[in-house]
N, C-alpha and C positions, 0 to 999 in steps of 0.2 A: 795258684800261689801269687801272692801280691808282688807287684813290681816296685814296692816302696824303696828298696835298696838297690835298684838297678843303677847302671852307670849314669852319672850326671850328664845331661845333654842328649841322652839317647832317645828321649821321648819328647814330643812337642806337647803343647797345651791343648791341642785339638780344638782350638777356638772355644775353649771352655772358660778360661780365666780372662777377664778384662784387664787385670793387673796382677801379675804373679807376686808382687811384693805383699807380704802379710798373709799369704795363703798358708793355712795350717793343715799340713798333711799328716795323716795317721793311717793305721791299718785296723780294720774292723772285722769281726767274725760275722759270717752270713748264715741266715736261716737256710737249711738244706732244701734242695728240690723246689726252688721257686722259679726256675727257668733262667733265661739269659737276662743279665742286668747290664744295660748299656751305659756308656760314658755319659755323665750329666744327670743320671737318674737320682732322685731324692730317695734316701733310705732312712727309716726310723728304727730306733732300737725298741724291741719288745721289753717292757719293764720286768717281766717275769723271767724270760730266758736270757736276756741281755744280748740276743742276737739281732742283727740288722736285716731288714727286708724292704723291698720297694713298697711304696704306698700309692694309692690312687687319689687320695686327698689328705691334706694335712689337717688333722683334727686334734691330735694329742700334743702334749708339750714335752715328750720324751726326747732323748738325744737324736739329733738329725745330722746327716752327712750327705755330701754330694759325691757320687761315684767318679773316680779318676780313670778307671779302666773298665773294660768289659769283662765280665766273668760269667761263665755258664755253670749254674749250680744244679743242673739236671743230673739226677742219679749220683750225686756227690754227698757223702756223709758230712764232710766238714770242708769249709773253704773260707778264705779271708780275702779282703780286697783293700787296695789303696783308695783312700777317700779323703776329701777335704772337710774338716770340721768348720772352717771359716774361710772367708776370702771374698774378693770382688769378682763376680762372674759376669759373663756376657749375657745380657738380657735375651731370653729366648733359647739359650743353650741348656738351661736346667729345666727339668720337667718331672712330673709324677708319672707313674706307670700303672695302667689299668688293663690287666689281661694282655700284656705285651704291646699295648697301644700307648704312645706318648700323649700325655695330657698336659697342655700348657698351664703354667702357673697363673693364678689370678692375682690381683692386687692384694687381696687379703692373705694369700699364701706368701707373697713377697714380704708383707709386713710381719708375719709370723716368723719367717726365716731370718729377718733382720735381728730379732731377739737372740738368735744363735750366732750372730756374726757373719751371716751369709747375706751379702748385699749384691746389687746388680747395677751395671753401668754399660755404656757402649765401649767397645774395644777401641783403644787409642790407635790412630794411624797417622803416619807422616808421609809427606811427599818429598821426593828427592829435590835437591837444590844444589847449585854449584857452590863449592866451598872456597871462597876467596877468588873465584874466577869472575869473568864478565857475564 
């Protein structure tokens, strides 16, 4: 079951989002019995069944999402998953899946995903500093 409506602040971004502002979270139906779908996996919607499944390469221009949570669809008739339709993600944290193996995105993949509002950047970090002190 999707954690789309869990308590706010109960889950971290798991180093997936570079910037949580503007991330578009949704819930998507999954193709049954495709195995474990890890966080950060790209899923495409099948135009016929309207169900989402991991892809090993981005070739179509159907709806694309990024998995927010890990879901095991093995021996499951129906499942859904919280996923991002758009957002600014950490470069390297999003990937395709080929028979359970993570496949890094190519520059062409990133360009295609940009059409869907999925963009990549480095995660912002700050250093501590004294506030008003010496």
